[in-house]
C-alpha positions as CSV (number, residue, x, y, z in Angstrom):
1,X,62.8,-150.9,91.6
2,X,64.3,-147.4,91.1
3,X,67.7,-146.8,89.4
4,X,69.2,-143.7,91.0
5,X,72.3,-144.0,88.9
6,X,73.7,-146.7,86.6
7,X,75.5,-148.1,89.6
8,X,72.9,-147.7,92.3
9,X,69.4,-149.2,92.6
10,X,66.8,-149.0,95.3
11,X,63.9,-151.4,96.0
12,X,60.9,-151.3,98.3
13,X,59.2,-154.6,99.1
14,X,56.2,-155.3,101.3
15,X,54.6,-158.5,102.4
16,X,51.7,-159.6,104.6
17,X,51.4,-163.2,105.9
18,X,49.5,-165.2,108.4
19,X,52.0,-167.3,110.4
20,X,51.8,-170.1,112.9
21,X,52.9,-169.5,116.5
22,X,53.6,-171.6,119.6
23,X,52.1,-169.0,122.0
24,X,49.2,-170.6,123.9
25,X,45.6,-169.4,123.2
26,X,46.8,-167.6,120.0
27,X,45.3,-168.8,116.6
28,X,48.1,-167.2,114.5
29,X,50.2,-164.1,113.8
30,X,49.4,-161.5,111.2
31,X,52.7,-160.3,110.0
32,X,53.4,-157.1,107.9
33,X,56.9,-156.5,106.7
34,X,58.2,-153.4,104.8
35,X,61.8,-153.5,103.4
36,X,64.0,-150.8,101.7
37,X,67.1,-152.1,100.0
38,X,69.8,-150.1,98.3
39,X,72.5,-151.8,96.1
40,X,75.6,-150.0,94.9
41,X,78.3,-151.3,92.5
42,X,81.7,-149.8,93.4
43,X,83.3,-151.8,90.7
44,X,82.1,-154.6,88.4
45,X,83.4,-157.0,91.0
46,X,82.5,-155.2,94.3
47,X,78.9,-154.6,95.4
48,X,77.5,-153.2,98.7
49,X,73.9,-153.8,99.8
50,X,72.1,-152.1,102.6
51,X,68.7,-153.2,103.8
52,X,66.3,-151.8,106.5
53,X,63.2,-153.7,107.5
54,X,60.3,-152.6,109.7
55,X,57.6,-155.1,110.6
56,X,54.6,-155.6,112.8
57,X,53.4,-158.8,114.4
58,X,49.7,-158.9,115.5
59,X,49.0,-162.0,117.6
60,X,45.3,-163.0,116.9
61,X,43.3,-163.8,120.0
62,X,45.8,-162.4,122.5
63,X,46.0,-158.7,122.0
64,X,49.8,-158.8,121.8
65,X,51.4,-156.5,119.2
66,X,55.1,-156.4,118.5
67,X,57.3,-154.2,116.2
68,X,60.4,-155.5,114.5
69,X,63.3,-153.5,113.2
70,X,66.1,-155.0,111.2
71,X,69.2,-153.6,109.6
72,X,71.6,-155.5,107.3
73,X,74.7,-154.8,105.3
74,X,76.4,-157.0,102.7
75,X,79.6,-156.7,100.8
76,X,80.1,-159.0,97.8
77,X,83.4,-159.6,96.1
78,X,83.0,-161.4,92.8
79,X,86.1,-163.5,92.1
80,X,84.6,-165.0,88.9
81,X,81.1,-165.3,87.5
82,X,80.3,-168.3,89.6
83,X,82.5,-167.7,92.7
84,X,81.7,-164.9,95.1
85,X,82.8,-164.0,98.6
86,X,80.0,-162.4,100.7
87,X,80.4,-160.7,104.1
88,X,77.2,-159.8,106.1
89,X,76.5,-157.8,109.2
90,X,73.0,-157.8,110.6
91,X,71.0,-156.8,113.7
92,X,67.3,-157.4,114.5
93,X,65.3,-155.8,117.3
94,X,61.9,-156.8,118.6
95,X,59.8,-154.4,120.7
96,X,56.7,-155.7,122.4
97,X,54.0,-152.9,122.4
98,X,51.2,-154.6,124.2
């Protein structure tokens, strides 16, 4: 985590996993995900979060290889410490390479 200002933080998260699949003749999917997330507090009670994710899916035993792109934006309005209203807008794209 990197704190750009007292009100803005940035994070980089990466993960690798072996996942199940329903594709015939494929033993599993090797998944790599890379995410960059930026949070900014406009006020103590209003926070915006932007997130971009890039990932690869390598289907083992098939030769198929996909790329994933995802972008997401959140706006959080904190009414009280325990009651928040959250709005989210997200889009995900999958591009088969081979």
